[in-house]
Structure formats: structure tokens, C-alpha cells
PDB file of the backbone (N, CA, C, O) and the ligand in Angstrom, with CONECT records:
HET     ZN  A 101       1
ATOM      1  N   MET A   1     -11.246   4.170 -11.934  1.00  0.00           N
ATOM      2  CA  MET A   1     -10.046   4.944 -11.596  1.00  0.00           C
ATOM      3  C   MET A   1      -9.136   4.097 -10.705  1.00  0.00           C
ATOM      4  O   MET A   1      -9.508   3.783  -9.574  1.00  0.00           O
ATOM      5  N   PRO A   2      -7.951   3.723 -11.195  1.00  0.00           N
ATOM      6  CA  PRO A   2      -7.072   2.850 -10.402  1.00  0.00           C
ATOM      7  C   PRO A   2      -6.590   3.529  -9.125  1.00  0.00           C
ATOM      8  O   PRO A   2      -6.436   4.748  -9.066  1.00  0.00           O
ATOM      9  N   SER A   3      -6.359   2.718  -8.118  1.00  0.00           N
ATOM     10  CA  SER A   3      -5.778   3.174  -6.863  1.00  0.00           C
ATOM     11  C   SER A   3      -4.306   2.813  -6.844  1.00  0.00           C
ATOM     12  O   SER A   3      -3.924   1.711  -7.237  1.00  0.00           O
ATOM     13  N   GLN A   4      -3.486   3.737  -6.389  1.00  0.00           N
ATOM     14  CA  GLN A   4      -2.040   3.518  -6.396  1.00  0.00           C
ATOM     15  C   GLN A   4      -1.459   3.857  -5.032  1.00  0.00           C
ATOM     16  O   GLN A   4      -1.905   4.781  -4.351  1.00  0.00           O
ATOM     17  N   PHE A   5      -0.462   3.090  -4.660  1.00  0.00           N
ATOM     18  CA  PHE A   5       0.202   3.323  -3.369  1.00  0.00           C
ATOM     19  C   PHE A   5       1.692   3.142  -3.556  1.00  0.00           C
ATOM     20  O   PHE A   5       2.142   2.177  -4.175  1.00  0.00           O
ATOM     21  N   GLU A   6       2.457   4.084  -3.014  1.00  0.00           N
ATOM     22  CA  GLU A   6       3.914   3.964  -2.998  1.00  0.00           C
ATOM     23  C   GLU A   6       4.366   3.804  -1.564  1.00  0.00           C
ATOM     24  O   GLU A   6       3.984   4.581  -0.688  1.00  0.00           O
ATOM     25  N   CYS A   7       5.186   2.787  -1.329  1.00  0.00           N
ATOM     26  CA  CYS A   7       5.674   2.521   0.018  1.00  0.00           C
ATOM     27  C   CYS A   7       6.497   3.703   0.524  1.00  0.00           C
ATOM     28  O   CYS A   7       7.319   4.261  -0.202  1.00  0.00           O
ATOM     29  N   PHE A   8       6.260   4.076   1.785  1.00  0.00           N
ATOM     30  CA  PHE A   8       6.935   5.245   2.356  1.00  0.00           C
ATOM     31  C   PHE A   8       8.107   4.866   3.249  1.00  0.00           C
ATOM     32  O   PHE A   8       8.676   5.722   3.927  1.00  0.00           O
ATOM     33  N   GLN A   9       8.470   3.583   3.252  1.00  0.00           N
ATOM     34  CA  GLN A   9       9.627   3.179   4.039  1.00  0.00           C
ATOM     35  C   GLN A   9      10.915   3.593   3.317  1.00  0.00           C
ATOM     36  O   GLN A   9      10.997   3.526   2.090  1.00  0.00           O
ATOM     37  N   ASP A  10      11.918   4.023   4.093  1.00  0.00           N
ATOM     38  CA  ASP A  10      13.195   4.447   3.503  1.00  0.00           C
ATOM     39  C   ASP A  10      13.799   3.358   2.637  1.00  0.00           C
ATOM     40  O   ASP A  10      13.887   2.203   3.052  1.00  0.00           O
ATOM     41  N   GLY A  11      14.212   3.723   1.440  1.00  0.00           N
ATOM     42  CA  GLY A  11      14.936   2.803   0.581  1.00  0.00           C
ATOM     43  C   GLY A  11      14.079   1.765  -0.105  1.00  0.00           C
ATOM     44  O   GLY A  11      14.609   0.863  -0.753  1.00  0.00           O
ATOM     45  N   CYS A  12      12.764   1.867   0.020  1.00  0.00           N
ATOM     46  CA  CYS A  12      11.877   0.885  -0.592  1.00  0.00           C
ATOM     47  C   CYS A  12      11.219   1.490  -1.822  1.00  0.00           C
ATOM     48  O   CYS A  12      10.670   2.591  -1.767  1.00  0.00           O
ATOM     49  N   ASN A  13      11.279   0.767  -2.924  1.00  0.00           N
ATOM     50  CA  ASN A  13      10.702   1.251  -4.174  1.00  0.00           C
ATOM     51  C   ASN A  13       9.371   0.586  -4.516  1.00  0.00           C
ATOM     52  O   ASN A  13       8.871   0.706  -5.635  1.00  0.00           O
ATOM     53  N   PHE A  14       8.812  -0.109  -3.543  1.00  0.00           N
ATOM     54  CA  PHE A  14       7.562  -0.825  -3.789  1.00  0.00           C
ATOM     55  C   PHE A  14       6.444   0.132  -4.192  1.00  0.00           C
ATOM     56  O   PHE A  14       6.217   1.161  -3.554  1.00  0.00           O
ATOM     57  N   MET A  15       5.760  -0.233  -5.259  1.00  0.00           N
ATOM     58  CA  MET A  15       4.595   0.535  -5.689  1.00  0.00           C
ATOM     59  C   MET A  15       3.562  -0.446  -6.202  1.00  0.00           C
ATOM     60  O   MET A  15       3.897  -1.414  -6.884  1.00  0.00           O
ATOM     61  N   VAL A  16       2.305  -0.195  -5.873  1.00  0.00           N
ATOM     62  CA  VAL A  16       1.257  -1.102  -6.302  1.00  0.00           C
ATOM     63  C   VAL A  16       0.094  -0.291  -6.861  1.00  0.00           C
ATOM     64  O   VAL A  16      -0.221   0.798  -6.381  1.00  0.00           O
ATOM     65  N   ARG A  17      -0.526  -0.848  -7.874  1.00  0.00           N
ATOM     66  CA  ARG A  17      -1.704  -0.200  -8.449  1.00  0.00           C
ATOM     67  C   ARG A  17      -2.759  -1.277  -8.666  1.00  0.00           C
ATOM     68  O   ARG A  17      -2.451  -2.363  -9.157  1.00  0.00           O
ATOM     69  N   ALA A  18      -3.986  -0.980  -8.304  1.00  0.00           N
ATOM     70  CA  ALA A  18      -5.068  -1.942  -8.478  1.00  0.00           C
ATOM     71  C   ALA A  18      -6.366  -1.186  -8.733  1.00  0.00           C
ATOM     72  O   ALA A  18      -6.419   0.042  -8.676  1.00  0.00           O
ATOM     73  N   ASP A  19      -7.407  -1.960  -9.015  1.00  0.00           N
ATOM     74  CA  ASP A  19      -8.678  -1.336  -9.393  1.00  0.00           C
ATOM     75  C   ASP A  19      -9.478  -0.814  -8.207  1.00  0.00           C
ATOM     76  O   ASP A  19     -10.388  -0.003  -8.378  1.00  0.00           O
ATOM     77  N   SER A  20      -9.144  -1.274  -7.008  1.00  0.00           N
ATOM     78  CA  SER A  20      -9.929  -0.842  -5.854  1.00  0.00           C
ATOM     79  C   SER A  20      -9.020  -0.575  -4.660  1.00  0.00           C
ATOM     80  O   SER A  20      -7.933  -1.143  -4.554  1.00  0.00           O
ATOM     81  N   ASP A  21      -9.477   0.293  -3.767  1.00  0.00           N
ATOM     82  CA  ASP A  21      -8.738   0.561  -2.544  1.00  0.00           C
ATOM     83  C   ASP A  21      -8.544  -0.715  -1.730  1.00  0.00           C
ATOM     84  O   ASP A  21      -7.480  -0.949  -1.157  1.00  0.00           O
ATOM     85  N   GLU A  22      -9.597  -1.538  -1.689  1.00  0.00           N
ATOM     86  CA  GLU A  22      -9.524  -2.750  -0.876  1.00  0.00           C
ATOM     87  C   GLU A  22      -8.385  -3.654  -1.333  1.00  0.00           C
ATOM     88  O   GLU A  22      -7.679  -4.247  -0.517  1.00  0.00           O
ATOM     89  N   GLU A  23      -8.219  -3.749  -2.649  1.00  0.00           N
ATOM     90  CA  GLU A  23      -7.175  -4.610  -3.182  1.00  0.00           C
ATOM     91  C   GLU A  23      -5.793  -4.030  -2.850  1.00  0.00           C
ATOM     92  O   GLU A  23      -4.876  -4.759  -2.472  1.00  0.00           O
ATOM     93  N   VAL A  24      -5.665  -2.732  -2.995  1.00  0.00           N
ATOM     94  CA  VAL A  24      -4.392  -2.083  -2.669  1.00  0.00           C
ATOM     95  C   VAL A  24      -4.057  -2.277  -1.191  1.00  0.00           C
ATOM     96  O   VAL A  24      -2.925  -2.612  -0.844  1.00  0.00           O
ATOM     97  N   VAL A  25      -5.036  -2.066  -0.334  1.00  0.00           N
ATOM     98  CA  VAL A  25      -4.812  -2.226   1.105  1.00  0.00           C
ATOM     99  C   VAL A  25      -4.314  -3.637   1.399  1.00  0.00           C
ATOM    100  O   VAL A  25      -3.364  -3.824   2.160  1.00  0.00           O
ATOM    101  N   HIS A  26      -4.955  -4.616   0.796  1.00  0.00           N
ATOM    102  CA  HIS A  26      -4.563  -6.008   1.027  1.00  0.00           C
ATOM    103  C   HIS A  26      -3.125  -6.264   0.569  1.00  0.00           C
ATOM    104  O   HIS A  26      -2.342  -6.885   1.288  1.00  0.00           O
ATOM    105  N   LEU A  27      -2.787  -5.789  -0.613  1.00  0.00           N
ATOM    106  CA  LEU A  27      -1.445  -6.023  -1.151  1.00  0.00           C
ATOM    107  C   LEU A  27      -0.387  -5.286  -0.327  1.00  0.00           C
ATOM    108  O   LEU A  27       0.701  -5.813  -0.091  1.00  0.00           O
ATOM    109  N   VAL A  28      -0.711  -4.070   0.107  1.00  0.00           N
ATOM    110  CA  VAL A  28       0.247  -3.292   0.889  1.00  0.00           C
ATOM    111  C   VAL A  28       0.457  -3.915   2.262  1.00  0.00           C
ATOM    112  O   VAL A  28       1.577  -3.936   2.773  1.00  0.00           O
ATOM    113  N   GLN A  29      -0.617  -4.423   2.862  1.00  0.00           N
ATOM    114  CA  GLN A  29      -0.463  -5.073   4.160  1.00  0.00           C
ATOM    115  C   GLN A  29       0.449  -6.292   4.052  1.00  0.00           C
ATOM    116  O   GLN A  29       1.277  -6.525   4.933  1.00  0.00           O
ATOM    117  N   GLU A  30       0.305  -7.065   2.989  1.00  0.00           N
ATOM    118  CA  GLU A  30       1.187  -8.217   2.798  1.00  0.00           C
ATOM    119  C   GLU A  30       2.623  -7.762   2.577  1.00  0.00           C
ATOM    120  O   GLU A  30       3.552  -8.336   3.144  1.00  0.00           O
ATOM    121  N   HIS A  31       2.807  -6.731   1.755  1.00  0.00           N
ATOM    122  CA  HIS A  31       4.143  -6.191   1.504  1.00  0.00           C
ATOM    123  C   HIS A  31       4.789  -5.727   2.812  1.00  0.00           C
ATOM    124  O   HIS A  31       5.941  -6.057   3.093  1.00  0.00           O
ATOM    125  N   ALA A  32       4.050  -4.972   3.596  1.00  0.00           N
ATOM    126  CA  ALA A  32       4.589  -4.424   4.841  1.00  0.00           C
ATOM    127  C   ALA A  32       4.971  -5.545   5.803  1.00  0.00           C
ATOM    128  O   ALA A  32       5.996  -5.476   6.482  1.00  0.00           O
ATOM    129  N   ARG A  33       4.144  -6.563   5.850  1.00  0.00           N
ATOM    130  CA  ARG A  33       4.395  -7.662   6.787  1.00  0.00           C
ATOM    131  C   ARG A  33       5.623  -8.465   6.352  1.00  0.00           C
ATOM    132  O   ARG A  33       6.498  -8.758   7.167  1.00  0.00           O
ATOM    133  N   PHE A  34       5.684  -8.814   5.079  1.00  0.00           N
ATOM    134  CA  PHE A  34       6.758  -9.689   4.626  1.00  0.00           C
ATOM    135  C   PHE A  34       8.063  -8.945   4.416  1.00  0.00           C
ATOM    136  O   PHE A  34       9.130  -9.506   4.663  1.00  0.00           O
ATOM    137  N   THR A  35       8.010  -7.695   3.967  1.00  0.00           N
ATOM    138  CA  THR A  35       9.223  -6.969   3.612  1.00  0.00           C
ATOM    139  C   THR A  35       9.759  -6.160   4.784  1.00  0.00           C
ATOM    140  O   THR A  35      10.971  -6.086   4.990  1.00  0.00           O
ATOM    141  N   HIS A  36       8.873  -5.563   5.540  1.00  0.00           N
ATOM    142  CA  HIS A  36       9.314  -4.647   6.600  1.00  0.00           C
ATOM    143  C   HIS A  36       9.010  -5.175   7.999  1.00  0.00           C
ATOM    144  O   HIS A  36       9.414  -4.571   8.993  1.00  0.00           O
ATOM    145  N   ASP A  37       8.306  -6.292   8.079  1.00  0.00           N
ATOM    146  CA  ASP A  37       7.927  -6.874   9.358  1.00  0.00           C
ATOM    147  C   ASP A  37       7.144  -5.883  10.225  1.00  0.00           C
ATOM    148  O   ASP A  37       7.347  -5.802  11.437  1.00  0.00           O
ATOM    149  N   ILE A  38       6.268  -5.152   9.595  1.00  0.00           N
ATOM    150  CA  ILE A  38       5.377  -4.246  10.316  1.00  0.00           C
ATOM    151  C   ILE A  38       3.953  -4.513   9.858  1.00  0.00           C
ATOM    152  O   ILE A  38       3.725  -5.045   8.772  1.00  0.00           O
ATOM    153  N   SER A  39       3.000  -4.138  10.696  1.00  0.00           N
ATOM    154  CA  SER A  39       1.609  -4.244  10.269  1.00  0.00           C
ATOM    155  C   SER A  39       1.033  -2.831  10.166  1.00  0.00           C
ATOM    156  O   SER A  39       1.157  -2.018  11.082  1.00  0.00           O
ATOM    157  N   LEU A  40       0.408  -2.571   9.038  1.00  0.00           N
ATOM    158  CA  LEU A  40      -0.220  -1.281   8.805  1.00  0.00           C
ATOM    159  C   LEU A  40      -1.733  -1.460   8.860  1.00  0.00           C
ATOM    160  O   LEU A  40      -2.272  -2.437   8.340  1.00  0.00           O
ATOM    161  N   ASP A  41      -2.410  -0.510   9.495  1.00  0.00           N
ATOM    162  CA  ASP A  41      -3.866  -0.639   9.464  1.00  0.00           C
ATOM    163  C   ASP A  41      -4.424  -0.007   8.181  1.00  0.00           C
ATOM    164  O   ASP A  41      -3.789   0.827   7.536  1.00  0.00           O
ATOM    165  N   GLY A  42      -5.620  -0.442   7.853  1.00  0.00           N
ATOM    166  CA  GLY A  42      -6.226  -0.038   6.587  1.00  0.00           C
ATOM    167  C   GLY A  42      -6.368   1.467   6.438  1.00  0.00           C
ATOM    168  O   GLY A  42      -6.189   2.002   5.344  1.00  0.00           O
ATOM    169  N   ASP A  43      -6.688   2.156   7.531  1.00  0.00           N
ATOM    170  CA  ASP A  43      -6.869   3.606   7.461  1.00  0.00           C
ATOM    171  C   ASP A  43      -5.575   4.306   7.086  1.00  0.00           C
ATOM    172  O   ASP A  43      -5.580   5.263   6.312  1.00  0.00           O
ATOM    173  N   THR A  44      -4.464   3.823   7.638  1.00  0.00           N
ATOM    174  CA  THR A  44      -3.158   4.414   7.328  1.00  0.00           C
ATOM    175  C   THR A  44      -2.857   4.265   5.841  1.00  0.00           C
ATOM    176  O   THR A  44      -2.399   5.203   5.190  1.00  0.00           O
ATOM    177  N   ILE A  45      -3.120   3.082   5.320  1.00  0.00           N
ATOM    178  CA  ILE A  45      -2.851   2.830   3.906  1.00  0.00           C
ATOM    179  C   ILE A  45      -3.793   3.664   3.037  1.00  0.00           C
ATOM    180  O   ILE A  45      -3.361   4.284   2.066  1.00  0.00           O
ATOM    181  N   GLU A  46      -5.049   3.676   3.381  1.00  0.00           N
ATOM    182  CA  GLU A  46      -6.023   4.415   2.554  1.00  0.00           C
ATOM    183  C   GLU A  46      -5.693   5.900   2.493  1.00  0.00           C
ATOM    184  O   GLU A  46      -5.929   6.549   1.474  1.00  0.00           O
ATOM    185  N   SER A  47      -5.147   6.444   3.586  1.00  0.00           N
ATOM    186  CA  SER A  47      -4.814   7.870   3.583  1.00  0.00           C
ATOM    187  C   SER A  47      -3.665   8.184   2.640  1.00  0.00           C
ATOM    188  O   SER A  47      -3.468   9.338   2.260  1.00  0.00           O
ATOM    189  N   GLU A  48      -2.893   7.147   2.254  1.00  0.00           N
ATOM    190  CA  GLU A  48      -1.757   7.333   1.358  1.00  0.00           C
ATOM    191  C   GLU A  48      -2.073   6.934  -0.082  1.00  0.00           C
ATOM    192  O   GLU A  48      -1.245   7.120  -0.974  1.00  0.00           O
ATOM    193  N   ILE A  49      -3.244   6.398  -0.304  1.00  0.00           N
ATOM    194  CA  ILE A  49      -3.602   5.950  -1.654  1.00  0.00           C
ATOM    195  C   ILE A  49      -3.882   7.158  -2.555  1.00  0.00           C
ATOM    196  O   ILE A  49      -4.574   8.103  -2.177  1.00  0.00           O
ATOM    197  N   GLU A  50      -3.323   7.083  -3.741  1.00  0.00           N
ATOM    198  CA  GLU A  50      -3.624   8.091  -4.758  1.00  0.00           C
ATOM    199  C   GLU A  50      -4.514   7.459  -5.815  1.00  0.00           C
ATOM    200  O   GLU A  50      -4.373   6.276  -6.126  1.00  0.00           O
ATOM    201  N   HIS A  51      -5.417   8.235  -6.361  1.00  0.00           N
ATOM    202  CA  HIS A  51      -6.257   7.752  -7.457  1.00  0.00           C
ATOM    203  C   HIS A  51      -5.745   8.365  -8.751  1.00  0.00           C
ATOM    204  O   HIS A  51      -5.787   9.579  -8.951  1.00  0.00           O
ATOM    205  N   VAL A  52      -5.267   7.499  -9.613  1.00  0.00           N
ATOM    206  CA  VAL A  52      -4.552   7.974 -10.801  1.00  0.00           C
ATOM    207  C   VAL A  52      -5.285   7.623 -12.083  1.00  0.00           C
ATOM    208  O   VAL A  52      -4.815   7.952 -13.172  1.00  0.00           O
TER     209      VAL A  52
HETATM  210 ZN    ZN A 101       8.099  -1.193   1.281  1.00  0.00          ZN2+
END
């Protein structure tokens, strides 16, 4: 069951889907750091992950 995450920052259309939560967390952390200059902890990201 793929894991999916949609960025919750205003005006951002970033969406990622991967086979595991760990992979999504890693990709989202990189996105947040490079695009928004923020660091998100894994728990915050995991709470927003949908399984689709
Ligand atoms: Zn974003």
C-alpha cells in the first residue's frame, strides 16, 4: 500500500508517493529543507501521510 504526502505549505503543490513511510519521510524532509527552508520531524510528517 503506497504512502502519500501532500505538502501543507501555502501555495505549494508538492506531492510525493512511495512504497514506505520511511521513504516518504526522507523525501518530504528534503523538500521542506530545500524548498521552504524548514525542518520537519518524522512524527509530523508521518501524521500527515495517507495510505492510498
Ligand atoms: Zn512544499
